[in-house]
C-alpha positions in Angstrom: -15.4 -12.4 -24.1 -16.3 -8.8 -23.6 -17.6 -8.5 -27.1 -19.8 -11.6 -26.6 -21.2 -10.1 -23.4 -22.0 -6.8 -25.2 -23.6 -8.5 -28.1 -25.8 -10.6 -25.9 -26.7 -7.6 -23.7 -26.3 -9.8 -20.6 -23.6 -8.1 -18.6 -21.9 -9.9 -15.7 -19.8 -8.4 -13.0 -16.2 -8.2 -13.9 -12.8 -7.9 -12.2 -10.1 -6.2 -14.3 -6.7 -7.3 -13.2 -3.5 -5.8 -14.7 -0.7 -3.2 -14.5 -1.5 0.5 -14.3 -2.1 2.4 -17.5 -3.3 -0.5 -19.5 -6.9 0.6 -20.1 -8.9 -0.9 -17.3 -10.9 2.3 -16.6 -11.2 3.1 -20.3 -12.7 -0.3 -21.1 -15.2 0.1 -18.2 -16.3 3.4 -19.8 -16.7 1.7 -23.2 -18.8 -1.1 -21.7 -21.1 1.4 -19.9 -21.5 3.5 -23.1 -22.2 0.4 -25.2 -25.0 -0.8 -23.0 -26.2 2.8 -22.3 -25.8 2.2 -18.5 -25.2 4.8 -15.9 -21.5 4.8 -15.0 -20.5 5.5 -11.3 -16.8 5.5 -10.5 -15.5 5.0 -7.0 -12.0 4.8 -5.6 -11.5 2.2 -2.9 -8.6 4.3 -1.6 -10.8 7.2 -0.6 -14.4 5.8 -0.4 -16.0 3.1 1.9 -19.3 1.6 2.7 -20.9 4.9 3.5 -20.4 6.1 -0.1 -21.5 2.7 -1.4 -24.9 3.0 0.4 -25.6 6.3 -1.3 -24.8 4.8 -4.7 -26.9 1.7 -4.1 -29.9 3.8 -3.0 -29.7 5.9 -6.2 -29.2 2.8 -8.3 -32.3 1.2 -6.9 -34.3 4.3 -7.6 -33.0 4.6 -11.2 -33.8 1.0 -11.9 -37.3 1.2 -10.4 -38.3 4.5 -11.9 -36.4 4.6 -15.2 -35.4 1.1 -15.9 -31.8 2.4 -16.0 -28.9 0.0 -15.4 -26.0 1.1 -13.2 -22.4 0.0 -13.6 -20.4 0.6 -10.4 -16.7 0.9 -11.2 -14.5 0.5 -8.2 -10.8 1.3 -8.8 -8.2 -0.4 -6.5 -10.9 -2.7 -5.2 -8.2 -4.7 -3.4 -8.0 -1.8 -0.9 -11.3 -2.8 0.6 -11.3 -5.2 3.4 -13.5 -8.3 3.7 -16.5 -6.6 5.3 -16.4 -3.8 2.7 -16.3 -6.2 -0.1 -19.0 -8.3 1.5 -21.3 -5.3 1.4 -21.4 -5.5 -2.4 -22.6 -9.1 -2.5 -26.4 -8.7 -2.0 -26.6 -5.8 -4.5 -24.7 -7.8 -7.2 -27.0 -10.8 -6.5 -30.1 -8.7 -6.8 -28.9 -7.0 -10.0 -29.0 -3.5 -8.4 -25.6 -2.8 -9.8 -23.2 -4.5 -12.2 -19.7 -4.4 -10.6 -16.5 -3.7 -12.5 -13.6 -3.8 -10.2 -10.1 -2.8 -11.2 -7.0 -4.0 -9.4 -3.2 -4.2 -9.9 -3.0 -7.1 -7.4 -3.8 -10.7 -7.9 -7.5 -11.0 -7.2 -7.1 -14.6 -6.0 -5.4 -13.2 -2.9 -6.9 -9.7 -2.6 -10.6 -10.2 -3.5 -12.9 -12.3 -1.3 -13.7 -15.7 -2.7 -17.5 -15.0 -2.3 -17.2 -11.8 -4.4 -14.7 -13.4 -6.8 -17.1 -16.3 -7.5 -19.7 -13.8 -8.7 -17.4 -12.1 -11.1 -15.5 -12.9 -14.3 -11.8 -12.0 -14.1 -10.4 -10.2 -17.2 -6.6 -10.1 -17.3 -4.8 -7.1 -18.8 -1.2 -7.3 -20.0 1.3 -4.5 -20.0 0.9 -2.5 -23.3 3.4 -3.4 -26.0 5.6 -0.8 -27.6 3.4 -0.6 -30.7 0.3 0.2 -28.5 2.1 2.9 -26.5 3.5 4.5 -29.7 0.0 4.6 -31.0 -1.1 6.5 -27.9 1.8 8.9 -28.3 0.9 9.5 -31.9 -2.8 10.1 -31.0 -1.6 13.0 -28.7 -0.9 14.8 -32.1 2.1 16.6 -30.7 4.9 17.2 -33.3 8.1 15.5 -32.1 10.9 13.5 -33.5 10.8 9.7 -33.8 13.8 9.5 -31.5 11.8 11.4 -28.8 8.7 9.2 -29.3 10.8 6.1 -28.9 12.3 7.5 -25.7 8.9 8.2 -24.3 7.7 4.7 -25.2 10.8 3.3 -23.4 10.3 5.1 -20.1 6.6 4.4 -20.1 7.3 0.7 -19.9 3.9 -0.4 -21.0 2.0 2.2 -19.1 -0.1 4.3 -21.4 -1.0 6.9 -18.8 2.7 7.5 -18.1 3.4 8.0 -21.8 0.6 10.6 -22.2 1.6 12.3 -18.9 5.2 12.5 -20.1 4.1 14.2 -23.4 2.0 16.6 -21.4 4.8 17.5 -19.0 7.3 18.1 -21.8 4.9 20.2 -23.7 4.2 22.4 -20.6 8.0 22.7 -20.1 9.0 23.4 -23.6 6.0 24.2 -25.7 7.3 23.2 -29.1 8.6 19.6 -29.0 9.5 19.3 -32.6 13.2 20.0 -32.0 13.5 18.6 -28.5 16.3 16.0 -28.2 16.2 12.8 -26.3 18.9 14.1 -23.9 17.0 17.3 -23.2 13.9 15.4 -22.5 15.7 13.1 -20.1 17.1 16.0 -18.1 13.7 17.6 -17.9 12.1 14.4 -16.7 14.8 13.9 -14.0 14.0 17.3 -12.6 10.3 16.5 -12.1 9.4 15.2 -8.7 9.4 11.4 -8.5 6.1 9.7 -8.5 5.3 7.7 -5.4 6.2 4.2 -6.4 5.7 1.4 -3.8 8.6 -0.5 -5.1 10.9 2.4 -6.1 13.3 4.9 -4.5 10.6 7.4 -3.5 8.9 4.7 -1.4 12.0 4.4 0.8 12.5 8.2 0.8 9.1 8.9 2.2 9.1 6.1 4.8 12.5 7.5 5.9 10.9 10.9 6.1 8.1 9.6 8.3 10.6 7.9 10.7 12.9 10.9 10.9 10.1 13.4 11.6 8.5 11.2 14.3 12.0 10.8 15.8 12.5 14.6 15.7 9.1 15.0 17.5 7.8 17.0 14.5 4.2 16.1 14.5 3.3 18.3 11.5 6.0 16.7 9.3 5.1 13.2 10.5 1.4 13.5 9.6 2.3 15.1 6.2 4.6 12.3 5.2 2.2 9.7 6.5 -0.5 11.3 4.3 1.8 11.3 1.3 2.0 7.5 1.5 -1.7 6.9 2.3 -3.2 9.1 -0.4 -0.8 7.8 -3.0 -2.3 4.3 -2.4 0.3 2.7 -0.1 -0.8 -0.3 1.8 -2.1 1.1 5.1 -1.1 -2.0 7.0 2.5 -1.5 5.7 2.5 2.0 7.1 1.1 0.8 10.5 3.8 -2.0 10.7 6.5 0.7 10.4 4.8 2.8 13.1 4.5 -0.2 15.4 8.2 -0.8 14.8 8.9 2.8 15.7 7.0 2.5 19.0 9.4 -0.2 20.2 12.6 1.0 18.5 12.4 4.8 19.2 10.1 5.1 22.2 10.3 1.8 24.1 9.7 1.9 27.8 9.8 5.6 28.2 6.1 5.5 27.1 4.9 1.8 26.9 1.4 3.2 26.0 2.8 4.0 22.5 3.2 0.3 21.5 -0.3 -0.5 22.9 -1.9 2.4 21.0 -0.1 1.5 17.7 -1.1 -2.2 18.0 -4.7 -1.1 18.5 -4.4 1.2 15.5 -3.1 -1.7 13.4 -6.1 -3.8 14.4 -8.5 -0.9 13.7 -7.1 -0.5 10.2 -7.3 -4.2 9.6 -10.9 -4.3 10.7 -12.2 -1.1 9.1 -10.1 -0.8 6.0 -9.8 2.5 4.2 -10.7 5.3 4.3 -12.1 4.9 7.8 -9.0 3.4 9.1 -6.8 6.3 8.2 -7.7 8.3 11.3 -6.3 5.5 13.5 -3.1 5.7 11.5 -2.8 9.5 11.9 -3.6 9.1 15.6 -0.8 6.6 16.1 1.7 8.7 14.1 0.8 11.9 16.0 1.1 10.1 19.3 4.5 8.7 18.4 5.8 12.0 17.2 4.8 13.7 20.5 6.0 10.9 22.8 9.3 11.0 24.7 11.9 9.0 22.9 14.4 6.4 24.1 16.6 4.1 22.1 17.5 2.0 25.1 15.7 -1.1 24.0 17.0 -0.8 20.4 20.6 -0.2 21.7 20.4 -3.2 24.1 19.2 -5.5 21.3 22.0 -4.4 19.0 24.7 -4.8 21.7 23.4 -8.2 22.6 23.3 -9.3 19.0 26.9 -8.1 18.4 28.2 -9.9 21.5 26.4 -13.1 20.5 27.9 -13.0 17.0 31.5 -11.9 18.0 32.1 -13.7 21.4 32.3 -17.4 22.3 29.1 -19.3 22.7 29.5 -19.7 26.4 27.6 -22.2 28.5 24.8 -21.1 30.8 26.1 -20.3 34.3 25.5 -23.2 36.7 23.2 -21.3 39.0 20.8 -20.5 36.1 20.5 -24.0 34.9 17.4 -26.2 35.5 18.0 -29.0 38.1 15.3 -31.6 37.7 17.4 -34.5 39.0 19.4 -35.3 42.2 22.6 -35.6 40.2 22.2 -32.2 38.6 21.7 -30.7 42.0 24.8 -32.4 43.3 26.7 -30.9 40.4 25.7 -27.4 41.4 22.9 -26.8 38.9 20.5 -24.1 40.1 22.6 -23.3 43.2 22.5 -19.5 43.9 25.7 -18.0 45.3 25.4 -14.3 44.2 26.9 -15.0 40.8 26.6 -12.9 37.7 23.7 -13.9 35.4 25.9 -13.3 32.4 28.5 -15.6 30.9 31.9 -15.1 32.6 33.5 -13.1 29.7 30.5 -10.7 29.7 30.0 -10.2 33.5 30.8 -6.4 33.4 28.5 -5.7 30.4 25.6 -3.2 30.7 23.2 -3.6 27.8 20.1 -1.7 28.9 20.7 1.8 30.2 17.8 4.2 30.5 
């Protein structure tokens, strides 16, 4: 399909969907070079509508004055919210730019239907072992076949990971011709883990954010928050965890924390990134500096434990609804200074400030 488009010279906007390290950016460069178009890369993680306006103005000028076509490549396009994606529509319609968007997420769910209808989706598969081995060979670094196969295995279809691994090993050892598989494995394990949204480092860093906010370490909190955001973590995921913290660790000692965090969540949802990042940092800094109380959390846990471990006692008579005469005669709703807890829990204190 790509070849037919290039042969005809009639480019359409494209959405590249596939795993990381499978050549989405590379193919976008190849297309731009083939049609001799100006190639403008943009990351949806760090850029927004403001940067888009500058690019559009330049593209209009280039098209009018020089007849030059502009290909706008937006990496991680699913990071843009609806309004940001909608800002592209008129410029694609008018032919000001040809869009190539890259995403690792299903575009059916993450790209607006209006934008998706104007684009052709190209699906990328994870690279097979032959393709990754070819990339490793192209690096032209002398190494044993055993080491090459090990690099192919840990790359798991990600060409970028394979090349980065070769580069890292070469910086560490220089000559790789005699490096064994076991030595390479030890070296790789010593390297700091990549931030992986589904892996161990994801949980390590969200734990670090919680613990630094809990310790009232605002500098540590904003740092670990930034580590997630700038690595491409879903900003709404970060805000959900911060909202949780506002109830769990601050509670009624500072009810404003929950209000501010909810407002920050809505701000991120409305603005997207990168504009929404400041609301996230504001919420994290507030939570880190607020007074802490686990009273609500402890009460909820104690209640849960008693519900699970003690009898399912009936509601005390004085707390029951009494809509009929018979129920009133039976004592439903009659106040006599009784405890509001079941009989076996009358001495319980769940919430203590």
